[in-house]
C-alpha positions in Angstrom: 122.9 112.1 119.6 122.6 113.7 116.2 119.5 112.5 114.4 117.6 113.1 111.2 114.3 113.1 113.1 113.3 113.0 116.7 109.7 112.1 117.8 109.6 113.7 121.2 107.0 113.6 124.0 104.7 110.9 122.7 103.6 107.5 124.1 105.0 104.7 122.0 103.3 101.3 121.9 106.1 98.8 122.7 105.6 95.3 124.0 101.8 95.9 124.3 102.0 99.0 126.4 101.9 102.8 125.6 105.1 104.1 127.3 106.5 107.7 127.3 109.5 107.6 124.9 111.5 109.8 122.6 112.4 108.1 119.4 115.6 109.0 117.4 115.8 108.3 113.7 118.9 108.1 111.6 119.3 107.0 108.0 115.7 105.8 107.8 115.9 103.5 110.8 115.2 103.8 114.5 118.6 104.6 116.1 117.5 104.9 119.7 114.5 104.9 122.0 114.9 106.8 125.3 112.8 108.1 128.2 111.5 111.7 127.6 114.0 114.4 128.0 113.9 118.2 127.5 117.6 118.3 126.7 118.3 119.8 123.3 119.8 117.4 120.7 120.7 118.1 117.1 118.1 116.9 114.7 117.0 118.0 111.2 113.4 117.8 112.4 111.7 117.4 115.8 108.0 116.3 116.0 106.3 117.4 119.1 104.3 114.3 119.9 102.8 115.3 123.2 99.3 113.9 123.5 99.9 111.5 120.7 100.2 107.7 120.5 103.1 106.5 118.4 102.3 103.2 116.7 104.4 101.2 114.3 103.5 101.9 110.7 100.4 99.8 109.8 100.9 96.8 107.5 97.9 96.0 105.4 98.5 92.3 104.6 95.6 92.0 102.1 95.0 94.8 99.5 94.0 95.0 95.8 95.1 98.0 93.8 94.8 98.1 90.0 93.1 94.7 90.0 92.4 93.6 86.4 88.7 92.9 85.8 89.0 92.2 82.1 90.5 93.7 78.9 91.2 97.3 79.8 89.1 97.2 82.9 90.5 97.7 86.4 89.3 98.6 89.9 89.0 102.3 90.7 92.2 102.6 92.8 95.5 102.2 91.1 98.8 101.9 92.9 99.1 105.7 93.2 95.6 106.5 94.6 95.5 103.3 96.7 98.9 104.0 98.3 97.9 107.6 98.9 94.9 106.5 100.8 97.0 103.9 102.7 99.6 106.6 103.6 96.9 109.0 104.8 95.4 106.2 106.9 98.7 105.3 108.7 99.6 102.3 106.5 103.3 102.2 105.5 103.4 98.8 103.8 100.8 96.9 101.9 100.8 93.5 100.3 98.9 93.0 97.1 98.6 90.0 94.7 100.0 88.9 91.4 97.6 88.6 88.6 98.9 86.0 86.1 96.4 83.6 84.6 95.7 80.0 85.8 98.7 77.8 85.1 101.0 80.7 84.3 104.3 81.3 86.0 103.9 83.0 89.4 107.4 84.4 89.2 106.5 86.1 85.9 103.4 87.4 87.5 105.4 88.7 90.4 107.9 90.5 88.1 105.0 92.1 86.1 103.3 93.4 89.2 106.5 94.8 90.7 107.0 96.6 87.4 103.4 98.0 87.6 103.9 99.3 91.1 107.5 100.5 91.0 107.8 104.3 91.1 104.0 104.7 91.6 103.5 104.2 95.4 103.9 106.4 98.4 104.2 103.4 100.7 106.3 100.3 100.7 104.8 97.2 99.1 105.0 93.5 98.4 102.9 90.8 96.7 101.4 87.4 97.5 101.8 85.1 94.5 98.6 83.7 93.1 98.9 79.9 92.8 96.1 79.0 90.4 95.9 76.2 87.8 98.1 73.9 89.8 97.6 71.0 87.5 98.6 73.1 84.5 101.9 74.3 86.0 105.2 72.6 85.1 106.9 71.6 88.4 104.8 74.0 90.6 106.9 73.3 93.7 110.1 74.5 91.8 108.2 77.6 90.6 107.2 78.3 94.2 110.8 78.0 95.2 111.8 80.7 92.7 109.3 83.1 94.2 110.5 82.4 97.7 114.1 83.2 96.6 112.8 86.4 95.0 111.4 87.6 98.4 107.8 86.4 98.2 107.2 83.4 100.6 103.4 83.6 100.6 100.9 82.2 98.0 97.2 82.5 97.5 94.8 79.7 96.6 91.0 79.6 96.3 88.3 77.1 97.0 85.8 79.1 94.9 85.5 80.8 91.5 85.7 77.7 89.4 84.3 79.4 86.3 87.2 81.8 86.4 89.8 79.0 86.7 90.8 80.1 90.2 89.4 77.2 92.3 91.8 74.6 93.5 90.6 71.0 94.2 91.6 69.2 97.4 94.4 67.4 95.7 96.0 70.6 94.5 95.6 72.2 97.9 97.2 69.2 99.6 100.1 69.2 97.2 100.6 72.9 97.5 100.6 72.7 101.3 103.2 69.9 101.2 105.3 72.0 98.9 105.0 75.0 101.1 106.0 73.0 104.1 109.3 72.0 102.4 110.0 75.6 101.4 109.1 77.3 104.6 106.4 79.1 102.7 102.8 79.9 103.6 99.6 79.1 101.7 96.9 81.8 102.1 93.4 80.5 101.3 90.2 82.2 100.2 87.9 79.7 101.8 84.4 79.4 100.5 82.6 76.4 99.0 82.5 77.4 95.4 80.2 74.7 94.0 77.5 75.3 96.6 77.8 79.1 96.1 77.4 78.6 92.3 74.3 76.5 92.9 72.8 79.1 95.3 73.7 82.0 93.1 71.8 80.5 90.2 68.8 80.0 92.6 68.7 83.6 93.9 70.5 85.8 91.4 68.2 88.3 89.6 65.3 87.5 92.0 66.2 89.0 95.3 68.3 92.1 94.5 71.1 92.6 96.9 69.5 90.1 99.4 70.7 87.4 97.0 74.3 88.0 98.1 74.0 86.7 101.7 71.5 84.1 100.5 74.0 82.7 98.0 76.9 82.8 100.4 75.5 81.7 103.8 78.0 81.2 106.7 78.3 77.5 106.2 79.8 78.0 102.7 82.8 79.6 104.5 83.0 77.5 107.6 82.8 74.2 105.6 85.8 75.3 103.5 87.8 76.5 106.5 87.3 73.2 108.3 88.2 71.2 105.2 91.3 73.1 104.4 92.4 73.0 108.0 92.3 69.2 107.9 94.2 69.2 104.6 96.9 71.4 106.2 97.1 69.3 109.3 97.5 66.2 107.2 100.2 67.9 105.1 102.0 69.0 108.3 101.9 72.6 107.0 100.7 75.9 108.3 97.8 77.6 106.6 96.5 81.2 106.7 92.8 82.0 106.0 92.1 85.4 104.5 89.0 87.7 105.1 87.1 85.5 107.6 83.5 86.8 108.1 81.7 84.2 110.2 81.7 83.3 113.9 81.9 79.6 113.0 85.1 80.1 111.1 86.7 81.8 114.1 85.5 78.9 116.3 87.1 76.3 113.9 90.4 78.2 114.0 90.3 78.4 117.8 89.7 74.7 118.1 92.4 73.8 115.6 94.9 75.9 117.4 94.0 74.5 120.7 94.8 71.1 119.2 98.2 72.3 118.2 97.6 72.9 114.5 99.4 75.8 112.7 96.2 77.6 111.6 96.1 81.4 111.2 93.2 83.7 110.5 92.6 87.2 109.2 89.5 89.3 109.3 88.6 92.8 108.0 87.0 95.9 109.4 83.8 95.3 107.4 83.3 92.0 109.1 84.0 93.5 112.5 81.9 96.7 112.3 79.3 96.4 109.6 76.3 94.1 109.5 73.6 92.8 107.1 71.3 95.7 107.9 73.3 97.7 105.4 71.6 95.7 102.6 68.3 97.2 103.5 68.9 100.7 102.2 68.5 101.8 98.6 72.3 101.8 98.3 72.7 98.4 99.9 74.5 97.0 96.8 77.4 99.4 97.5 78.3 97.2 100.5 78.8 94.1 98.4 81.9 92.0 99.1 82.8 88.3 99.2 82.3 86.9 101.7 79.3 89.2 102.5 79.0 91.2 105.7 77.0 89.2 108.2 75.3 89.7 111.6 76.0 91.6 114.7 76.6 88.3 116.4 79.3 87.6 113.9 80.8 91.0 114.6 81.0 90.3 118.3 82.4 86.8 117.8 85.2 88.1 115.5 86.1 90.8 117.9 86.3 88.2 120.7 88.6 86.1 118.6 90.9 89.0 117.8 91.0 89.8 121.6 91.9 86.2 122.4 94.5 85.9 119.7 92.5 83.3 117.8 92.4 85.6 114.8 95.8 87.2 114.2 95.5 89.9 111.5 93.1 92.6 110.6 93.6 93.7 107.0 91.4 95.5 104.5 90.8 93.3 101.4 90.7 96.8 99.8 89.0 96.5 96.4 87.7 99.9 95.3 84.8 100.6 92.9 82.9 103.8 92.1 79.2 104.1 92.4 78.9 104.0 88.7 80.8 100.7 88.5 78.6 99.2 91.2 75.4 100.5 89.8 75.9 98.7 86.5 74.9 95.5 88.2 71.3 95.8 87.1 70.1 94.1 90.3 71.8 90.8 89.4 74.6 89.9 91.8 76.4 87.9 89.1 77.2 91.3 87.5 77.9 93.1 90.8 81.5 94.1 91.4 82.5 92.8 94.9 84.7 94.8 97.2 84.9 98.1 99.1 87.6 100.8 99.8 89.3 100.4 103.1 93.0 101.4 103.0 92.5 104.9 104.5 90.1 103.8 107.2 91.7 100.6 108.4 93.4 102.0 111.5 90.6 104.4 112.3 87.9 101.8 112.2 89.9 99.3 114.2 90.7 102.0 116.8 87.2 103.3 117.0 85.2 100.1 117.1 88.0 98.1 118.8 90.0 100.1 121.3 87.6 103.0 122.0 84.6 100.6 122.3 86.6 98.5 124.8 86.6 95.3 122.6 90.4 95.1 122.4 93.4 96.8 124.0 95.7 99.2 122.3 98.4 96.5 122.5 96.2 94.0 120.8 95.4 96.5 118.0 99.1 96.9 117.3 99.5 93.1 117.3 96.7 92.7 114.7 97.7 95.6 112.5 101.5 95.7 112.8 103.3 93.0 114.7 101.5 89.8 113.6 101.4 90.8 109.9 105.1 91.5 110.1 105.9 88.1 111.7 103.5 86.1 109.5 104.4 87.7 106.2 108.1 87.8 106.7 108.6 91.5 107.4 109.5 91.5 111.0 113.3 92.1 110.5 112.4 95.7 109.6 108.7 96.3 109.9 105.9 96.2 112.5 107.8 97.0 115.6 109.2 100.0 117.4 112.8 98.9 118.2 116.3 100.0 117.4 117.4 98.9 113.9 113.8 98.7 112.5 112.6 100.9 109.7 111.4 104.2 111.1 107.8 103.6 110.1 105.1 105.2 112.3 101.5 106.2 112.6 101.0 109.0 115.1 97.4 109.4 116.3 95.6 111.8 118.6 93.4 109.5 120.7 91.1 112.4 121.5 90.6 113.6 117.9 87.8 112.5 115.6 86.8 113.0 112.0 83.5 112.6 110.2 84.1 110.5 107.2 83.4 112.1 103.8 84.5 110.1 100.7 85.2 113.3 98.9 88.0 114.1 101.3 89.6 110.7 101.2 92.4 109.8 98.8 90.6 106.8 97.3 89.6 107.2 93.6 85.9 106.7 94.4 82.8 108.6 95.5 81.8 106.1 98.1 83.0 105.0 101.5 81.3 102.3 103.6 82.0 104.5 106.6 80.4 107.6 105.1 79.1 110.0 107.7 80.5 108.1 110.6 82.7 109.8 113.2 85.9 107.9 113.6 88.9 108.4 115.9 92.4 107.1 115.1 93.2 108.8 111.8 96.9 109.6 111.9 98.2 113.1 112.4 101.5 111.9 110.9 102.4 108.9 108.8 106.2 108.3 108.6 108.0 106.0 106.2 111.6 105.2 106.8 112.0 108.5 108.7 110.2 110.7 106.1 106.8 112.2 106.9 104.7 111.1 103.9 101.3 112.3 105.1 100.0 114.8 107.6 96.4 115.2 108.8 95.0 113.3 105.9 97.0 114.9 103.1 100.2 113.8 101.3 103.2 115.9 102.2 104.9 115.4 98.8 102.4 114.3 96.2 105.0 114.1 93.4 107.5 112.1 95.4 106.9 108.3 95.2 108.9 106.9 98.1 107.6 103.3 98.2 109.9 100.4 97.7 109.4 96.7 97.1 110.0 94.7 100.2 112.0 91.5 99.9 110.4 89.3 102.5 111.9 86.4 104.5 110.2 83.1 105.5 107.1 83.5 107.7 107.2 83.1 111.4 104.2 80.9 112.3 102.9 82.2 115.7 
């Protein structure tokens, strides 16, 4: 078989198992998958993958690049630096968010974000449509339908951030869930009890330093919102997807809901799986600020268990990058502290190191959580997330025996901080391949002036 690329001699993760296979790529897609052979075949390039694991390209289902913070103010990573970090970390597709104001057209927000990203990314991309200011929108269900027809079947709502006009009341959530059910769409929810958090923030802000963050957002503020929204979704007969879950109680609620037959899905992030509240004790503790906050080692363990059991379905980054200078401007008042951390380049490595190498999950489960489930749930499975003929030739090739000591200065993120600074991680890719083209090798972009990313028109979610 003539091929543009052959990946020869590696172990490909297919159907949950690492099996010896040669992979043939033609026209940007997987043309064939065959047992290892030493027979010579014509190919423009052959990658010797002996000793390497061949994973599908990672799908980061929750990322924030060039997030607008105010007039002329943005997070540190734009689409170029963010996608560079993603590519060098094995991510071949990310899903960001639209940024239109409350009550404004989500379709207009989508078009604006596509325009921002087009021609500036190294990886493929898509967006979730923000669905804020429901009561202000004219015929919101019809506006959702336009987004679905434009290739975006997922929408984000909040149960917090009322002062910013983002918080949806129960009536709006219920109406949106019913509309999504009729459209075959999916509502993704940032679940925290906003009013209680606002009350606790005023109680502790400016008095406790970074300790005010976990004090103002204790676990019950998340679990209460998860339980409440799950009930609303069940009553609407609609699926619901919870983003960035941090608490053991939230995972337990989802497990119970699914055992009852409800269509409830959950996502967690590396920071909630592998970091704990002891990080707040150091002088740089404020650098680890995110919402929800990182919690306890018991929460870490419970979340890993939920991923292993299939009770949490996706591991994504919630990448939201700031520099030390941006964080330091908080003046020890959490109301002024930028929330979020870089994670695109370390997603695969952290999940592999703390999950697979630590014996908490299998390699197959890793691929489910980082590739297959995001592809199914987010409407990408026709071409992404799986190693099978006809799929896009997206891969992350890792050496399971290699390790790297993390140094923020050597990462592609536009920041001088990494939450994994100084830690030795395995699972960084030797090659990242997008539609048959090697876009990164050993932590460096192969063609820094070539922006190969494309907007991905997604189909309706598969609710697993």
